[in-house]
N, C-alpha and C positions, 0 to 999 in steps of 0.2 A: 515588537508585532513578533506574533509567532504563526507560522503556518505548517500545518502538517496535511499530507495526502495519504489518505486512505488507499491502497493501491490492492486490489483482489489479485491475485495470481492469474494467471492467464490459463487457456483450458489444457488441461490434462487430459494424459491419454488412458484409457480403458483397454488398450490392446491386452494386458495381460491382468485380468480381473483379479487371478490369484496371488499376485505380488503384493506386498506389505504397502498400505496407503502411505506411509510417510515417502516411499520411495518412489510413488508416479511421477514419471518424464511429463514434459509437453505436447502436448500432441501438434501435428502438422499444425492445426490452427492457432494452437496456442505461440509457436515456436515463429509465426509469421505477425501477430498481434502484440507481443508485448514488443519487440522494436517500433511497430506501428506507432503505440502509446507513447513511446519514448521519444520519438520524434516531435510528436504534436507536444508533447510539455517542452521538449525544444524550440520549437517555433513560437512559442507561448512566452519563451525565457524562465520557463520555468526550472531551476537548476535546484537541487538539495545540498546542505552543508554536511548530512548524516543520510542515509538508509539502513535503516533495520529491517529484516527479516527473517521470517519463518525458516525451519531449517528443512520444511519439507523439499525436497527434491525440484516440485514444481514451482514452489515459490521462490526458492534458491534460483532456479533458471531466470525466470522472469525477471527477479533484480538484475540479474549480470545481463541481459538483455538490453533493458531499460539503463542500467549503469551505461553501457557502453555505448548506447547512442546519445548518452549527454555527456559523454567523455569524463563520468567521474570513474576514480580507480576503483575497480572491483574488487581490490585487496584490502579496501576500507570498508566496504559492507560489513554489519554487526550482524551474525546470523546468532537469532537465540532459538534455542529450542522453545522455551513457554511461552512464544507466538503459536506453535503447533495447535491448529483448532481451540486457539483461546476466547475467552470469554469477553465481553467486553467491558467490563472492569479490569481485565488483565491488558487489554489493549492501550485503555485508558491509563493506569497504572504504570505502563511503559511513557506514554508521551511525558504525563506529568514528572517522570524520572530525569529527565534528558538535562545539559548541561544546556544553563542560560545563555552560553554565547554562540548557540545553535539557533538559528532562526525559521530554518525551512528544514522539516524531517518529512522522510517516505518512510510508509511503515507498509510492508509488504506480508501481507496473511491469507486468512481464508473466511469464508463464510461457515456459519451463521454469526459468528462474533463480529467481525466488521459491520455486518448489515446491523446488528444490535446497535454497536456505538454509534453508528450513524443516527440512527431513532433517539439513541440516549441524547445527542448532541441535537435536537429538536427538527431532526429532518425525515420527512415521510416519504421513504424511498423503498420499494417495493421488494426491488434487489439489485444490489450490485453485481453487475454483469462479472465474467471472467475478462480479465484484464482492464476491468474496471477502476477510475478512479475519482476519488470524492475528496475536495480538499477544503480544508477550514483553516479561518484565522481567526484568531485571538489578539486583540489590542494592548493585551495584557504584558510587559517584560518578562513574565517567570511561565517555564511551563507547569510549575505546581499549579498557578492560576487559570489552567488550561479547563474551565468549567463550562457545562455547557449552556447557560446564562451569558457567557462572556465571550460564546462565538460565533460565528455566521461562517456560512457555508457560502464558498468564494470559487468554488471548480467542479463540473461534473461532464465526465467525457467516457466513452467507452466505444469497443472499435464500430460496431455498428451503429452509432450515433453521427448523423450528418452534419457536414459543418452549418 
């Protein structure tokens, strides 16, 4: 059984609108929400075997803050430049290329690609909010078999969601 949790980066700062988009850091709200979501995952017993993140600063900071809450070694996070504003097909490609020894994968990235992948996997979600998490499960034993008709949504949470 394979599980993937798509995590949109937390709220980014727009204090320096002239700065490079890739280098925008988290806003104070993002710095608060990312650890909050890590704590919620920990309470549910959701711990990744692997974390892959976009190299954008806001995604990187989100990945590191969540990893710290889960006691996942920050140095073991894989930062992948091709996940920066990736399409749904790029995200799916990365998921399907994972080592089958991994059972639980976190992918941290951006919209609209994340939302497009969620739709492609059969879920009609209007928008995955910043720091939102949408989890899917496949009963298949290989990541290469992680496909829309073989998955189901198992988790949806975001900072403003009531418990």
